[in-house]
VOFIDREN-725397 format. One record per residue (C-alpha): x, y, z. Coordinates in Angstrom, 1 decimal. Example, Ala and Ser with C-alpha at 12.3 -4.5 7.8 and 13.67 -1.06 7.14 Angstrom:
<pts>
PT       px       py       pz
PT     12.3     -4.5      7.8
PT     13.7     -1.1      7.1
</pts>
This chain:
<pts>
PT       px       py       pz
PT      0.0      0.0      0.1
PT      1.4      3.3     -1.3
PT     -0.3      6.3     -0.3
PT     -0.6     10.2      0.4
PT     -2.9     13.0      1.5
PT     -5.8     13.5     -0.6
PT     -8.5     15.9     -0.2
PT    -11.3     16.8      1.8
PT    -15.0     15.6      1.3
PT    -16.2     19.4      0.8
PT    -13.2     20.1     -1.6
PT    -14.4     20.5     -5.3
PT    -11.4     18.6     -7.0
PT    -13.6     15.4     -5.7
PT    -14.6     15.4     -9.3
PT    -11.8     15.5    -10.9
PT     -9.9     13.2     -8.7
PT    -12.7     10.6     -9.2
PT    -11.5     11.0    -13.0
PT     -7.7     10.3    -12.0
PT     -8.8      7.8     -9.8
PT    -10.4      5.8    -12.5
PT     -7.9      6.2    -15.2
PT     -4.9      5.4    -12.9
PT     -6.1      2.3    -11.0
PT     -9.9      2.2    -11.0
PT    -10.2     -0.7    -13.4
PT     -9.2     -3.0    -15.9
PT     -8.4     -0.6    -18.3
PT     -6.7      1.5    -15.7
PT     -2.8      2.6    -16.3
PT     -1.7      0.2    -13.0
PT     -3.9     -2.7    -13.8
PT     -2.9     -2.6    -17.5
PT      0.8     -2.2    -17.0
PT      1.4     -4.3    -13.4
PT     -1.2     -7.2    -14.1
PT     -2.2     -7.3    -17.6
PT      1.2     -6.7    -19.5
PT      3.6     -8.2    -16.8
PT      1.4    -10.7    -14.7
PT      3.0     -9.0    -11.3
PT      0.0     -8.9     -9.1
PT     -3.2    -10.4     -8.4
PT     -4.9     -7.3     -7.8
PT     -3.6     -3.6     -8.1
PT     -5.8     -0.4     -7.6
PT     -6.3      2.9     -6.6
PT     -8.3      4.8     -4.2
PT     -9.5      8.2     -2.7
PT    -11.3      8.5      0.3
PT    -12.5     11.9      1.4
PT    -12.6     12.7      5.3
PT    -14.0     16.0      7.0
PT    -11.1     18.2      6.2
PT     -8.8     15.7      4.8
PT     -8.0     12.6      3.2
PT     -6.0     10.4      1.6
PT     -5.2      8.7     -2.3
PT     -3.3      5.4     -2.0
PT     -2.2      2.7     -4.5
PT     -2.5     -1.3     -3.3
PT     -1.0     -4.1     -5.2
PT     -1.4     -7.5     -4.0
PT      2.1     -9.7     -5.3
PT      4.3    -11.9     -4.3
PT      6.8    -11.0     -2.0
PT      9.4    -11.7     -4.6
PT      7.6     -9.3     -7.0
PT      7.2     -6.5     -4.4
PT     10.5     -4.1     -5.5
PT      9.3     -4.4     -9.4
PT      5.9     -3.3     -8.3
PT      6.8     -0.7     -6.6
PT      9.4      0.7     -8.9
PT      6.3      0.5    -11.8
PT      4.1      1.8     -9.3
PT      5.9      5.0     -9.0
PT      7.0      5.4    -11.7
PT      3.6      5.5    -13.2
PT      2.6      8.1    -10.6
PT      5.4     10.2    -11.3
PT      4.7     10.1    -15.1
PT      1.0     11.3    -14.5
PT      1.9     13.5    -11.8
PT      4.5     15.5    -14.6
PT      3.1     14.8    -17.9
PT     -0.8     14.5    -17.0
PT     -3.6     12.1    -18.5
PT     -4.6     12.4    -22.3
PT     -8.0     13.7    -23.5
PT     -8.9     10.1    -24.6
PT     -8.3      9.1    -20.8
PT     -9.9     11.9    -19.8
PT    -13.1     10.9    -21.3
PT    -13.0      7.4    -20.7
PT    -12.7      8.4    -16.8
PT    -15.8     10.1    -17.3
PT    -17.7      7.3    -18.5
PT    -16.1      5.2    -16.1
PT    -17.3      7.5    -12.8
PT    -20.8      8.0    -14.4
PT    -21.6      4.5    -15.4
PT    -20.8      4.1    -11.8
PT    -22.8      6.6    -10.2
PT    -25.5      5.0    -12.4
PT    -25.0      1.6    -11.8
PT    -24.9      2.5     -8.1
PT    -28.8      3.8     -8.5
PT    -29.9     -0.2     -9.6
PT    -29.9     -1.2     -6.3
PT    -32.1     -0.4     -3.3
PT    -29.7     -0.7     -0.4
PT    -27.0      1.9     -2.6
PT    -29.9      4.2     -3.6
PT    -30.7      4.6      0.2
PT    -26.9      4.8      1.4
PT    -26.5      7.1     -1.2
PT    -29.6      9.7      0.0
PT    -27.9      9.0      3.9
PT    -24.8     10.2      2.9
PT    -25.5     12.8      1.1
PT    -27.3     14.2      3.9
PT    -25.1     13.4      6.5
PT    -21.8     14.1      4.9
PT    -22.9     17.2      2.8
PT    -26.0     18.3      4.3
PT    -27.5     18.5      1.0
PT    -28.8     15.8     -1.9
PT    -27.4     16.5     -5.2
PT    -30.0     15.4     -7.7
PT    -28.3     12.6     -9.6
PT    -28.3     15.0    -13.2
PT    -26.3     17.2    -11.3
PT    -24.1     15.0    -10.4
PT    -23.4     13.7    -13.8
PT    -23.4     17.1    -14.8
PT    -20.8     18.0    -12.7
PT    -18.2     15.6    -13.7
PT    -19.3     16.4    -17.7
PT    -17.7     19.5    -16.4
PT    -14.2     17.6    -15.1
PT    -11.4     19.3    -17.6
PT     -8.3     17.9    -18.7
PT     -6.5     20.7    -16.8
PT     -8.6     20.0    -13.4
PT     -7.3     16.7    -13.5
PT     -3.8     17.5    -14.2
PT     -3.8     19.8    -11.7
PT     -5.1     17.4     -9.0
PT     -2.5     15.3    -10.1
PT      0.9     17.1     -9.8
PT     -0.5     18.2     -6.0
PT     -1.1     14.5     -5.1
PT      0.9     12.6     -6.6
PT      4.3     14.9     -6.8
PT      4.0     14.4     -2.7
PT      5.9     12.0     -0.5
PT      3.9      8.7      0.0
PT      4.1      6.5      2.8
PT      4.7      2.5      2.5
PT      2.8      0.0      4.5
PT      4.5     -3.7      3.3
PT      2.7     -7.1      5.0
PT      4.8    -10.2      4.2
PT      7.9    -12.1      4.8
PT     10.3     -8.7      5.1
PT     13.0     -7.8      7.6
PT     12.0     -4.4      9.1
PT     14.9     -2.8      6.9
PT     13.6     -4.0      3.7
PT     12.3     -0.4      2.5
PT     13.9      1.8      4.5
</pts>
């Protein structure tokens, strides 16, 4: 697990971060999944995620791999994070990321439990229920500059590492 400070739940950058997350490690077409799992077969699971809290947040990348592959997976992950921080994402990735975010929201409306959870979360955390059409429109308005700005802000910062496995305490010092 590699992670850094993220953004709070009221930060308007949560929408660009959602798009960035999908491009970077949010699904099977994401950069990390394609490079680490599909092309190289180094991990059985690899993904990124963002969590927003009242005044802070986190952004993390998880990879589950064999102990002998940890260093290579870490090197590839750090290289991809640095590349996205420096160069950003492409217009094509922006469109795909937006589509994935919107599709996820809409699919979440298919299940009664998910709908009720969305209503409760909106009321408790935001004090307001953003209509689905407005939510989808907000994602549509995310720009390439916004996503690349969030990437530069978050991914170029120092990251913390947590590793579980048969390693000495000094293995990743």
